[in-house]
Each structure stands twice: as C-alpha cells, then as structure tokens.
KOLSEGU-455364 format. One record per residue (C-alpha): residue number from 1; residue in three letters; x, y, z. Coordinates in Angstrom, 2 decimals. Layout:
<sites>
<site nr="NUM" rest="Ala" xx="X" yy="Y" zz="Z"/>
...
</sites>
This chain:
<sites>
<site nr="1" rest="Met" xx="64.36" yy="37.82" zz="187.45"/>
<site nr="2" rest="Ser" xx="67.41" yy="35.79" zz="188.45"/>
<site nr="3" rest="Arg" xx="67.54" yy="34.12" zz="191.81"/>
<site nr="4" rest="Met" xx="70.49" yy="34.70" zz="194.09"/>
<site nr="5" rest="Arg" xx="72.51" yy="31.62" zz="194.91"/>
<site nr="6" rest="Thr" xx="75.03" yy="31.30" zz="197.73"/>
<site nr="7" rest="Met" xx="77.77" yy="28.95" zz="196.68"/>
<site nr="8" rest="Ser" xx="79.38" yy="26.50" zz="199.04"/>
<site nr="9" rest="Ala" xx="83.06" yy="26.39" zz="199.89"/>
<site nr="10" rest="Gly" xx="83.22" yy="23.26" zz="197.71"/>
<site nr="11" rest="Asp" xx="82.71" yy="25.47" zz="194.66"/>
<site nr="12" rest="Val" xx="85.93" yy="27.35" zz="195.46"/>
<site nr="13" rest="Thr" xx="89.37" yy="25.90" zz="194.81"/>
<site nr="14" rest="Ser" xx="92.81" yy="27.26" zz="195.63"/>
<site nr="15" rest="Gly" xx="94.02" yy="29.98" zz="193.35"/>
<site nr="16" rest="Thr" xx="97.08" yy="32.16" zz="193.14"/>
<site nr="17" rest="Ser" xx="97.85" yy="35.39" zz="194.96"/>
<site nr="18" rest="Ala" xx="98.99" yy="37.27" zz="191.85"/>
<site nr="19" rest="Pro" xx="98.08" yy="39.14" zz="189.85"/>
<site nr="20" rest="Leu" xx="95.55" yy="41.08" zz="191.90"/>
<site nr="21" rest="Gly" xx="92.05" yy="41.30" zz="190.46"/>
<site nr="22" rest="Ala" xx="90.14" yy="38.88" zz="188.27"/>
<site nr="23" rest="Thr" xx="92.15" yy="36.75" zz="185.85"/>
<site nr="24" rest="Val" xx="90.42" yy="34.45" zz="183.35"/>
<site nr="25" rest="Leu" xx="92.13" yy="31.08" zz="183.21"/>
<site nr="26" rest="Pro" xx="91.30" yy="27.78" zz="181.48"/>
<site nr="27" rest="Gly" xx="88.56" yy="26.23" zz="183.60"/>
<site nr="28" rest="Gly" xx="87.64" yy="29.30" zz="185.63"/>
<site nr="29" rest="Val" xx="88.56" yy="32.70" zz="186.97"/>
<site nr="30" rest="Asn" xx="91.15" yy="33.47" zz="189.64"/>
<site nr="31" rest="Phe" xx="90.12" yy="36.29" zz="191.97"/>
<site nr="32" rest="Ser" xx="92.97" yy="37.75" zz="194.00"/>
<site nr="33" rest="Ile" xx="92.35" yy="40.44" zz="196.59"/>
<site nr="34" rest="Phe" xx="94.34" yy="42.02" zz="199.37"/>
<site nr="35" rest="Ser" xx="93.10" yy="43.11" zz="202.76"/>
<site nr="36" rest="Lys" xx="95.31" yy="43.65" zz="205.75"/>
<site nr="37" rest="His" xx="92.57" yy="43.17" zz="208.36"/>
<site nr="38" rest="Ala" xx="89.66" yy="41.28" zz="206.77"/>
<site nr="39" rest="Val" xx="88.54" yy="38.06" zz="208.45"/>
<site nr="40" rest="Met" xx="85.85" yy="37.28" zz="205.89"/>
<site nr="41" rest="Leu" xx="84.94" yy="38.46" zz="202.38"/>
<site nr="42" rest="Glu" xx="82.06" yy="37.83" zz="200.04"/>
<site nr="43" rest="Leu" xx="82.58" yy="37.72" zz="196.30"/>
<site nr="44" rest="Leu" xx="79.40" yy="38.93" zz="194.62"/>
<site nr="45" rest="Leu" xx="78.82" yy="37.84" zz="191.01"/>
<site nr="46" rest="Phe" xx="76.29" yy="39.58" zz="188.77"/>
<site nr="47" rest="Asp" xx="74.73" yy="38.25" zz="185.56"/>
<site nr="48" rest="Ser" xx="75.03" yy="41.67" zz="183.89"/>
<site nr="49" rest="Glu" xx="76.43" yy="45.11" zz="184.59"/>
<site nr="50" rest="Asn" xx="72.88" yy="46.43" zz="185.09"/>
<site nr="51" rest="Ala" xx="71.74" yy="43.74" zz="187.53"/>
<site nr="52" rest="Ala" xx="70.44" yy="45.16" zz="190.81"/>
<site nr="53" rest="Gln" xx="71.15" yy="41.96" zz="192.77"/>
<site nr="54" rest="Pro" xx="74.01" yy="39.48" zz="192.62"/>
<site nr="55" rest="Ser" xx="73.23" yy="36.12" zz="191.04"/>
<site nr="56" rest="Arg" xx="75.79" yy="34.38" zz="193.26"/>
<site nr="57" rest="Ile" xx="77.53" yy="35.13" zz="196.54"/>
<site nr="58" rest="Ile" xx="80.72" yy="33.25" zz="197.38"/>
<site nr="59" rest="Pro" xx="81.83" yy="33.54" zz="201.03"/>
<site nr="60" rest="Leu" xx="85.61" yy="33.57" zz="201.46"/>
<site nr="61" rest="Asp" xx="87.29" yy="32.93" zz="204.79"/>
<site nr="62" rest="Ala" xx="90.60" yy="34.69" zz="205.46"/>
<site nr="63" rest="Ile" xx="92.27" yy="31.56" zz="206.83"/>
<site nr="64" rest="Lys" xx="90.68" yy="28.87" zz="204.68"/>
<site nr="65" rest="His" xx="91.01" yy="30.64" zz="201.34"/>
<site nr="66" rest="Arg" xx="94.33" yy="32.42" zz="201.84"/>
<site nr="67" rest="Thr" xx="96.94" yy="31.46" zz="199.26"/>
<site nr="68" rest="His" xx="99.72" yy="33.81" zz="200.31"/>
<site nr="69" rest="Leu" xx="100.96" yy="34.80" zz="203.73"/>
<site nr="70" rest="Ala" xx="102.42" yy="38.24" zz="204.07"/>
<site nr="71" rest="Arg" xx="106.13" yy="38.26" zz="204.85"/>
<site nr="72" rest="Phe" xx="105.64" yy="40.95" zz="207.44"/>
<site nr="73" rest="Ala" xx="102.45" yy="39.67" zz="209.10"/>
<site nr="74" rest="Arg" xx="102.15" yy="40.60" zz="212.75"/>
</sites>
C-alpha cells in the first residue's frame, strides 16, 4: 500500500498557462487548469489508474501559483 504524501509549495515551480491539461516537459510536467472562481485547488497524483488513494496531493493557491491573468478579470 502506498502512503499519501502532501507536497510542499517548494516542490512546485512556475509553469505556463498553455496548453491546458498536463504537458510532459524535460524535467517535469506542466499542469495548466482554468477556473473562473477557484481560490484553491489540489492536484492529486496517483501511482496507477487503479489506485484508490492519491500518492501525492499538491495544494495550489490561486494567487501564488497563477501564471496568467485573465484580460477581462473583474
């Protein structure tokens, strides 16, 4: 059984806002998501497609981890 690990913000570096989704890059994966109203997100990573529990949870803060500001933000 794998143990769940919550990663720190230090494990997360700035990415790019496009393309949306997961993009494999040299040295890591860029995850780009859009939400008009979210203030916090958690990225859950699983060791396999059949895993019942995530192996890692990465908390993402809307302000701290934002890499693109909407042109029409209110």
